[in-house]
N, C-alpha and C positions, 0 to 999 in steps of 0.2 A: 392601463392606467389612462386616464383622460388628460391630454396635455391642457394646461391653463392658457388662456388667452393672453396676449401681450398686456402688461400693464398699462402701457401707452403706445399709441400708433397715431402718427401724424403723417399726411400724405398732401403735398401741395398746398400748404397753408399760406394764404396771402392776406395781409392785413395792411391797410393804410389808414393814416390819418389826415384827412382831407385830400390833397393832391400828393402827399408824400407816402410813397411806399415803404413800409418798414420791414415787412416779411415778404419775399418774393417768390414764395413756393418752397417752404420748410418741409423736408421730409425726416421724420425721427421715429425710432422704434426702441422702446423700453421693454425688455422682457421681464416677467414675474422673476423677482429675485436678483435682479441686476441694478447695480448703482452706475448711473450714466452721468458724466459730468458735463454741464453746459458752460462752455467758456466763451469768452468774447470780452472786448473792451467796453467801457461805458458808452452807452448810445447805440450799441449794436443791435438792441431789440430782444435782449433777454426777458425784460419784464413784460414786454408786449406778447413773446411767445407764452409765458406764463398765464398772463391773462386771458389769451386765446384758448389755451388748453382747459382753463377753468371756466370758459363760457363767459368772461366779463367783457369781452369786446367781441363784435360781430366780424367774421372773416369775409373777404371778398370772395374767396374761393378756398377750396380744400375741405380735408376730412379729419376729424379727431375722434378717436375711440379711446375709452378708458376702461379696461379690464373687459374689453369686447363689447361695451356699449356705445353706441353712438347717439348724437342728437342732444340738444340742450334740454335734457329732462332731469328732474330731481333725482331720479335712480341714477343717471350718468354722474351728476355731481357728487352724489354720496361715494362714489368709488375714488375720490380724491381727498387727500389729507395735505392741507397747505400749511407751511410754516413760513410766515413772511419775515423780511428782513428785521423789520420793527417787532419788538416783543408785543404779543397780542394776547395779553392776560389782563385781569384786573387786580391791580397791585394791593388794594386793601383786603382782598381775600386770601385766604391760605391756599397752598397748592391743591390740597384736597378739595376745597370749595370750588375753585376754579374748575377742576376736572368734573365735578358734578354738575356745574352750571352749563358747561360746553357739552356734556353728554346729553343734558335736557335740550339744548338748543339744536343739537342734530336729531332730535326726535326720539331719543331712547326713553324708556319709561324710568322711573326712579329706581327700580331694582335693576334694570339693564345698565343704568349709568353708574351705579355702585360696583357692578361686576365688571363692567368695562374699565372703571377706574383701577381696580385691583389689577387687572391683566396689564394695562398701559403703564402703570406706575413701576411694576416688575420689569417690563420690557425697557423701559428708560432708566431703571436704577434710581428712581427718585422716592423710594418708600420712606426713607429716613428724613425726607424734607415736607412730606405731605402736611403736617401740622404746621409749617412756617408761612408766616405771610409772604406772598410773592415779592413785595416792595422790599424786603430786606435780604433777599437772595442775591447771590452773586450772578454775574452774567451768563456762566456757564450753566448754573442751576436753572436760570430762567429759562434757557435755550431748551434744556431738557424737558422741563414741565411744558413748554410750548409744543414740543414734539409729542409728548403723552397726550396733550389735548387734541392734537391733529390726528391721532391714530385711534381714538377711542371707538370709532365705528368700523375698524379695521379695513382700511381702504386698499384698494387693488394697487394705488399710486400714490407715493409720498412725495411732495414737492418742498424741496428745502431752498431758500433763497438766503444766500450767504449766512449759513448757520454759525459760523465761527467768528463773524465780526464782533470785535469788543470782548473777547474771551482769552484768557492766558493759554499758555501751551498745554498746561495739565489738563485744563478743561476742554481744550480742542481735541487732545487724544482721547478723553473720556467720550466726547460726543462721536469721535471716529468709531469707537467700539460700539456704542449704541447703534449707529447707522449700519455699521456692518452686520450687527446681529439682526436688526430688523430685514435687512436684504436676505440673509440666510433663512429667516422664517418664512419667506416667499413674497415680500412686499417689493414691488418696483420702486426704485428711488430716482427721481431726477433732481440733481444737486447743481444749482447754479452757483458759481463761486469764482472769485478772483484768487483764491489760495490755490496756486498751482501745485504746491507741495502736498496738499491735502487731496486733490483731484489725481495726482499720480500716485497716491498711496492707496486710496480706498476705491477708486472707480475701476471697473472692469473695462469699460470704453468711455471715450470723451469725444466731444464735438465742438468745433470752433464756428460760433455764429458770427458770419461777417458777409457784408454785401447782401443781407436779406436771406441767406441760405446757410445751412449748416455744412460745413466741408472745410478740411477733411474731418472724418470720423473714423474710429477705431481705437484698439487698445493703446494706452499711453506709450509704452516702450516700443511697440511697433511703429507708431506714427513717428517718434524721435529718431529711432534707428533708420527708418526709411528715409527721413529728410537728411540726416547728417552723415550717413554711411561711415560711421566709425571715426569721424572728425573729433576733435577735443575742442573745449572752450579755454581760451587763454584769458586769464584774469590778472591784472597787474594793480596792485594796491601801492601808491606812492606815499613817500615821507612827507612831500611837500608838493604844492601845486606846481605844475611844469610851467617854464616861460614859454612865450609865444612860439620860439624855434621848436623847443621840445614838443609841443602840442602838436605842431604842423608834422613833426617826425612821426609821431603816433597816428595822426590822422591819415597820412599818406600811405601808412601801412595797414589802414581799413580798421584801426582801433576805435572804439566809440566811447565817450567818457560818460560817467555817472557820478552821483554825490558830488557835484560841482567841480569835477575834474580831478578828484582824488583817487578814482578807480576807473580803469580803461579795460576793454574786453573786445575779443573777436573770436571767430572760429578759425582753428588752424586749416591749413591746407590738407592735401591727401596724405602728405609725409609728416608722421608725428614730429614734434619738437620736444626738446628737453629743457628742464629748468637752467642748466649750467649754460646752454647756448642762449637761452633768452637773457639771462644776466649779463652775458658778455655784449650781447647786441644792444641792451639798454645802456650798459655803462659806456659805450662807444658814443652815445649821444648825450652823456653826461645826466641821464636820467636816474635818480636815487630811488629805488624800488624797495618798499618795506617788506612786501609779500608778493610771490608769484604762486599762482595755482594753475594747474592743469587739470579740468574736470570733465567728466562725461556730461554731455549736455541733457537737459531735462526739459519738462513741458514748458518751463519758463523761457528757455531758450528758443523752443519752437514758436512760442508766443510772438517773440520779438521777430523772428524770421517771417512769420505769416503776416505781421503788420506792415511788412515792406512789400508783400506781394499784392498783385492785383486780386480782389476778391473772387472767390470761386463762383462760377456761374452754375444756375440749376443744371443738374445732371452729372456735376463734377463733386459730389457731396461724399463719395465712398471712397 
């Protein structure tokens, strides 16, 4: 059996805007059938990386291969299916009409476009909505139609830029199932997202883009366990805002506020703590807690920790 080439291979990619370096040597590998989560704060360069992969901006250095194809050729670009953050459909056309139009724009014949529409609509579970005008569809259905339009030509790599923005929980779960099934069918998926729960749930590996490189990279749970070594996250939800002395009490013990000071959190030390001990400790300072939670840290906790670190240098991305 012949092994398929990686859906995406990026080596040493450097992109600058004027004198500002945005990507400083990005290395990234997405295998066929893998979902890779691209994470990072706003301004980290995720959009620039996607543009570089799609050939929409010229790199200063580095290599990009899609499905084993390199170079800025039409054949290489045909290996990519892109679903942008903003819905890219014709709202006055039905879902079916949109797919047929996009099929023809991709160079498919009328017959090929119709056959591709049947496959893509089944893969994304939108058959029941094909006759509906896109403008009246919910956000979740629009996303699914957009994904169907992006995979009509059966690309090696599907790029999804914030696919769950503006959709409800049920629609998000439906999208997760669609993305997972596409990967199981052999498509490589690059998922750029701020939804860390989503990334932890469906991605085989994730990478944090910061300082112009991707690092660390790895399986979500392995990255979290490696960072926190079994420590817990302590979360305190207060009944009322703390007074200055109480806030100082919490800050001196490394708690950080959120939601205007109504929630405070920190990581535990090496020794586990109990809820009763926490309650007694807070009561000694006159702090009235509505709820105490001890939870296993996740990608959200890792994201916060990494935001405090010095960005990884090139060569430290694995």
